[in-house]
N, C-alpha and C positions, 0 to 999 in steps of 0.2 A: 904265550900269548895269544890276546883275542883273534878269532878270524876277521881280517877288515876287507869290508866290502864298500867301494866306492860307487856311489850312482850319479852318474855324470848325467845330466839333461836341463831342460828348460821350466816352463813355469809349472809344469804337469809333475816334474819331480821337486821343485821348490816347495809346491802345495798352496797354487792361488786359488782363494775362495773367489769366485767371480762374482758372487752375489755381494759380499761384505767389503769386496776389493781389499782384503788383506790375507795374511798366511793361515793357513788351517793350523790347528794346535797339534800337538804332537801325537794324541789319542787319535786323529784323524788321518794325518799323512801316511800315505802307503809304504813309505820308506821305513816311518817309525814304527808302523803295525809290524813289518815284515823284521824288524829289528828284536822285537817282542817276540814273533813267532818263534824265530831261531833260538834265541835265548832259552827256550823251554828244554832244548836239546843239547845246546852246544854256548860257548862264550863267543858272542859276535859282537862288532863294531860295525853300525851302519854310519856312514860318512856321507851326508849330502851335499852333493854338488850343483844344485839346481840353480839356474838362472832364467828369468824371466825374459822371454825374447830371444833365448840362444838359438843359433844357427849350428848346422855341422860346420861348414866350411865358407860361410859368406859373411861379409863385412856389410852391415846394414848401414846405409846411407843417413839414416836420421838418427841412430844412437851407437855410441861407441861401445866396445868391448864385448859384442855378443858373440863375435867369432868362434866357435870351440874349438877348431883346431890350434888356433892362437893361443889357445888357454889349456889344452889337453896336457902338453909337457909340463907345465909348472905344478899344474894340478896333481900328476902323478909323483913327481918328486916331493912336494909337501904331505902327500896324504901316505906315501910307500913306508913300510911294505905294505902290499896290497895282493890280498888273495884272489878276489873276483873284481872286477870292474864292469859295470852294467852302465851299458851307454843307450839312451832312449832319446833320440831327437827326430825330426824331419818335420813335425807340425809346423813349426815357424818358416822352414825353407819352401813350405808350400804358398807361401805370400807371393800375389802379383810381383809386386816390385822386384823380387827376384827372378821372376821368369824362367823357373826351373821346370822341368818335366819330372813325374814320378822317377823315372830311372835315374836322371840327373842328381835328384835328392837322394835316391839308395846308394849312388856312386860316390856322394858326398861324404855319406855316413860311413861307408867302408873305408874310404881315404881318412878318413878321422882316425877309425878304429884300427889302421894299419899302422899309424903314426903312434898310438898308443902302445901297439904290441911291440914297436922297435924301442920304446922309451923303456917297456917293462923288460923286455929281455935284455937290455943293458945295466939293469939293477939285479938280476938272477944271483950272479956272484957275491954280491954285496948282501941281499934281502935273503938269501938261501930259499928264495920261493918263486916258483914259475906260476904267474897269477892266469886266471883263466878270464876270456872277455865274453861276455854276454851282450847282445845285440837286441834290443827289443823294438818291435814296431808298435808305435803309438797306436790309440784308439783312433779312428777318422774323426776328422770334422763332420757334423751332420749338417743335411744342406739347409736346414733351416735357418744356421747362420747366417744367410743371406738378407733375412728380414730384422736383422738387430744390428748394432753397433759392429761388428765383428767383421762386418762386409767391408768398413772402412780400410782395415788393416789388410784382409786376406784376398781382397778382390773377388773375382766369379769363378774360379774352378779349384778352390783350396778342397772342397768335399770329394771331388773326384780323385785329385792328387793324391790324397791322404788315403783313398779307398784303395787305390791302385797300387799303393806305395809296398803293402806287406809281403805281396807274392815276389816282386822284385827284389824287395830286400833279403827274402829268406834264399832266393837262389843266388845272389851275389855272398850273402854270409857264407853259405856252404862252399862256395868255390875258393874262397879265402879262409876256410877251417876257423871260422867263428862260432859259438853257439849262439842258437837263435830263440826267440821266444816272440810269438804272436800275440800281443795283448787284444788287438782289436777283434779275436774271434770272442773273448767273453767279457772284455770292458768297455762302457760306453761311456761318452762325455756327457755332461750334465745339460740339462734344457733352459739354462738360463743364458748362456752366451754360445753354447753348443760347440765351443772349443776345450774348456777347462772341464777338468774332471769334478764332480761333485762328490758327497762324502760317499754314496753308495758306491761311484767310480773309484774311488781310493779303495774301499774295501775289497772290491773285485779284484781291484789290482794287486792288491798285498796277498791274496789269497795264492794269485797266479803266481806271483814272484816268489813266494815262500816256497811252494812245491819245486821250481825249478832249481832255485838256489840249493835245496835239500839233495836234489839230485846232483848237482855239480861237486857238492862238497863229500860225497859217498867215498 
């Protein structure tokens, strides 16, 4: 059976093109590039579980169904057996309407990851595999978002919250025995809305994630 990798995230996992307001194609999305890269060496299936606007643990007062912790359980059951679960969230949690600090955002991601771990552990006997969970800190929102329409959703402090998130998230990930990858070190969001990855961002993300997953699958 192919190695199954579920990528659970928001619009930067779904692949939103902020210029054309539609989804990037399979040759551009980082998830699909990772799949192609890995399939050079092994049989792998990447399952894209990206949802525009998704948060880690928060109910959006304006839109339904975006709370990740309410969907992670059925997602795991639907896509099992799973060898690696990749979680990349936090960008939407930085919106002003949620009033979350960087520490709150990181704590929410860890809470979701722990629920995922409990669910995956309950399936070990049936699926005969122990899944690994990789938490990725997303690329920060650039401060220039305040000069475009992104300010309307994110408010005034999203750039600082997402800048501070990786260090806190890495610490909490290690404390809870999750694998961690800081995408913010090498991946930048695009210069259209300063929130979403552009083509280069997806390419850079794919290289980073490919190398990490090869490490985890050794």
